[in-house]
C-alpha positions, 0 to 999 in steps of 0.5 A: 550377423545384422549389420547395426547403425546405432549409438546407445547414447541417442536413445534413453535405456529400458530400464525395466516395466513397472505394474502402474497402481490399481486404479482406472487410467485414460488410455487410447489403443496405440498398436494392435495385432494377433499373435499365436498361443503358446500352444499354437492351437490358437490365436490372441488379438492384443492391445496395446494401450497409452495411459495419456496423461497422468504422472504415468504418462507413455507407460503401455498396458495391454489387452489380450483377447483369446479370440481363437480358442479350444476352450469357446468360453474363453473366446465368448469373454475376449469378445465381450470384452471387445465389445466394451471396447467397442462401446467405451470407443464408439466405434460399434462395427470393426473390418479393421482393429485399427479402427479403434486406435487413437480414440481415449477411452478409461481402462481399470488396472489392478496389479497382480503378484508375482508368480510362476518366476514372472515379475508383478504385472497389470491387467485390465478389468472393466472399461468406461468411455473418456467421460466415465461411463461404462460400456453401452451407458454413454450416449454420444459417442459417434457411430464411426468413432472418435473423440466425445465433444466434450474431450479435450480438457482434463478428463473425468479422473486426470490420470489419477487411479481411483479405487472404485 
């Protein structure tokens, strides 16, 4: 048994997860951790991003990168995505995943249909920096990461999904 001192009147109830509509969103990574794969023979880096503006502010979108896997192609894809994230955040050398936390960038998400008893969800299909530049084409991001010099006003898509 676990002793709890909890008052549900003080916390809004979780009403479930609804995927966000497809489009581009301004996000920042808020948490990161290594998790074992279901078969226990590999691991993935899970990055929890949160939408930072617009009608879906605060909604999480997860990026899962299979960085340890028997399938080398899965690992190569994961490191390619991690490189894209590094380029759009301006953090090119990572000693700890927390170096990526709090830096705004954009994600393109799609809605995945329900399958095998799972509800509909979101999947990440692209990355851009906070100005809307594709990975490696932004210029102007600092080598150590951080906010681009023009960040702070309304970002390009103002948090609304764009169907590009």
